[in-house]
N, C-alpha and C positions, 0 to 999 in steps of 0.2 A: 504494500500500500504506500510505503514511503516513496518509492520510485514514481508512482503515479502522481502523488502530490507534488513531488519535485518537478516532474515534467509539466504539470498544469501551471505551477507558479512560473516556470520558465517561459511557457507559451504565452501567458497573460502579460508578461513584461511589466512595464511601468504602470499600467492600469490595474494590475492585481485582479483578485477574484473575491467576490463576496462569500462570506461564511456559508450562507444558505445554499448558494449555487454549488459550492464545493461539496457540501454534504449531499446534495441531490445527485450530482454527477457520480460520486463515489459510493452512493447509497450507504452513508455512515450516520451514526447517531452523534449527538453533540459530544458525548464522552469519548467515542471512538476517534472523532476528528481531533479533539483536544489532545488525546494520548499520542496520536500520530504526529501532530504539529509539535508537541513537546519533544519527541524523539528527533524530529528533523531539526529543531532549534539546537538541540544538543550536538548533533552532527556538525551543524554550521558553526558552532562555538569553537571548534578546533582552530588553532592559530594559523593553520595552513590553508584555511578557506578564506576567500575574499568577500563572501556574501553571507547574509543572514536573513532569516524570515522575520518580518515585522507585521504587526496588525495595526491598521489605521482605521479606527471605528470598527466596522465589521468587514473590512477588506484586508486580505492577506496578500503580501507581495515580497519578492526578493529585493533587498537593497544592499548596497555595498557597505562594508564595515568601516567604521570610523578609524582614522589614523593613516589612511593612504590617500588623502585628498589631493596632495600634490601630484601623485602619479595619475590619478583619475582625471585631474584637470588637463593633463597633457593630451589625453584622448579626445576631449571635447574642444580643445582649442583649435580653431581653424583660422588660417591666414585668409582673411576675406579678399585679398588681392589675388590669391592663387586660383588658377582656373579649375573648373570642375573636371573630375576624372571621367572617362567614358562610362564607368559604372554609375556615377552620380547623374550624368546626363541621361542615361537610360532610365533611372528611377524618376527623374524629373519629367521625362517624356511620358512615362506610364501614368504618372499623376495627372499631367496636363490633359491627356487624351481619355482618361477613365475616371476623372474626378466626379463626385467625391469617392474616395477609395481608402481602404484601411491598409495597414502595413502587411497583414497576412495576405490580402489580395494582391498587393505589389509583389510580395515574396513568391506567391504562386505563379504569377505571370513571368517573373524573372527566373524562377527555379533556384533562387539563392536568397540568403537573408539580406535585408536592406536597412536594418536598424541604424547602423552607423552612417549610412548614406543619407537617410532621412534626417538624422540629427544635423549633418552638414548643411543640407538644404534649408532646414529650419533656421540655423545660425546665419546663413546667408540671406535669410528672409525671402526666399524664392517660393516657399510653401508655408502654410500655417495649419494649426490644428483647428479645424472648422467646427467639429462637433464630436459626439460619441455615437457609434452605431448601436442600434437596438438589437444586438446579438450577444451571445454569451461572452462575458468578460468586458462588455461595453468598450470595444476597441476604438481608438481615436481615428477619426476620419480626416484625411488630408486633402487640401485643395491648394491651387497656386495663388499667388499674391499679385497685387498690382505691380510690384517690383519685377515679377516674372514677365508680365506684359511689357513693362518698360524696357527690360533687358532685350526682349525680342523685337521691340519697336512696333508692337501691334496694339490695337485698341481693345480687342476682346478675343476670346478663345475661338470664335468662328473664323478668325483669320489664320489659324494654324493650318499648315499644309495638310492636304488630305493624305490619309494612309493608303498606300497602294496594297491591294490584296491580290493574290494570284487567282486566276479564274477557278471557279468551283470544280470543274472537271479535270483540272491539272493534277496529276498524280506525281508528287515530288518524292523521290526515293533517294535520299542523300547517300545512303550506304552504297547502292549500286553505282551512283555517279562517281563516287570516290574509287570504287573498284575499277570502273572503266578508265578513269584517268591514269591509274597505275599500270594498266595493261597496255596502254598506248605508247 
């Protein structure tokens, strides 16, 4: 059960998860949940761990331990003059074309985690936290800002270039095309 709670807290990220929702998902009583959270907190208390479980009101989440703030600050510091990486541009494009959108939806489209890239785009004020989705864990919904529009020199999102999609009956087989390239 500890592994399941651990995974759920990780997946919920900054927004955490409400006590009642956690109990419902895991089919636990109050006492069972309390016992498991106590064990998980004990595991996280180890000096070799950088995170701990905290409860804010009735919401549980992972937070970083106190004492390593300088190290953590280096992660979130962004040189605002530094250009965006291709991965950050990919996340920005996904948000622009699919907004409003949650981090999990972005990750699913990319096939990779986007938390750090989203943090960069937030710090550069190209996106903002617009709302919370009415889904389990109440994930944050992201949208682009007016600074994003200014950076592209457009007045609204309707001026974004259209996305080209392959014709519906086109069968794309990347594997066979790579094989054919090697045999030639």
